[in-house]
C-alpha positions in Angstrom: 0.0 0.0 0.0 1.1 3.5 -0.6 -0.1 6.5 1.4 0.5 10.2 1.0 1.5 12.1 4.2 2.0 15.8 4.8 5.7 16.5 4.4 6.2 17.4 8.0 4.6 14.1 9.1 6.7 12.1 6.6 9.9 13.6 8.0 8.7 12.8 11.5 8.1 9.2 10.5 11.6 9.0 9.0 13.1 10.5 12.1 11.4 8.2 14.5 12.1 5.1 12.4 15.8 5.9 11.8 17.9 3.0 13.1 14.8 1.0 14.0 14.6 -2.6 13.1 10.8 -2.5 13.1 10.5 -0.1 10.2 7.9 2.4 9.0 5.2 -0.2 8.2 5.3 -1.4 11.8 5.0 2.2 13.1 2.1 2.9 10.8 0.3 -0.3 11.8 0.7 0.4 15.5 -0.5 4.0 15.0 -3.5 2.8 13.1 -4.3 0.2 15.8 -4.2 2.9 18.5 -6.4 5.2 16.3 -8.9 2.4 15.7 -9.0 1.4 19.4 -9.6 5.1 20.4 -12.5 5.3 17.8 -14.0 2.1 19.1 -13.8 3.3 22.7 -15.5 6.6 21.8 -18.2 4.8 19.9 -18.8 2.4 22.8 -18.9 5.3 25.3 -21.5 7.0 23.1 -23.6 3.8 22.9 -23.5 3.3 26.7 -24.3 7.0 27.2 -27.4 6.6 24.9 -28.4 3.4 26.7 -28.5 5.0 30.1 -31.3 7.2 28.7 -33.3 4.2 27.6 -35.9 3.1 30.3 -35.8 -0.5 29.1 -32.0 -0.6 29.5 -32.3 0.8 32.9 -34.9 -1.7 33.9 -32.9 -4.6 32.6 -29.8 -3.3 34.3 -31.7 -3.0 37.6 -33.0 -6.6 37.2 -29.5 -7.9 36.7 -28.1 -6.0 39.7 -30.9 -7.4 41.8 -30.4 -11.0 40.5 -26.7 -10.9 41.3 -26.8 -8.9 44.5 -26.7 -12.1 46.7 -23.8 -13.6 44.7 -21.9 -10.3 44.8 -22.4 -10.3 48.6 -21.1 -13.9 48.9 -18.1 -13.3 46.7 -17.3 -10.2 48.7 -17.5 -12.1 51.9 -15.3 -15.0 50.6 -12.6 -12.5 49.6 -12.2 -11.0 53.0 
C-alpha cells in the first residue's frame, strides 16, 4: 500500500524510524491500531451514554443488579 502524508509528518516518520529494526510499516500499523481502538472506545462510550437514557435498558440493568446482589455479597464475603 502507498499513502501520502504531509511533508512534516513524513519527515517525523523518517526521524522516528531511523535506526529502528521495526521499520515504517510497523510504526504505521501500530499508530492505526491505536487510532482504531480510540475510535471504538469513543463509539462504545456513546452507545452506553445513549443506553443510560433508555428506560428498558435501565430496567434490565436494575434486574441484573438485583439478581446478582446475593452472589456479589457472597463473593465479597469470601474474599475478606
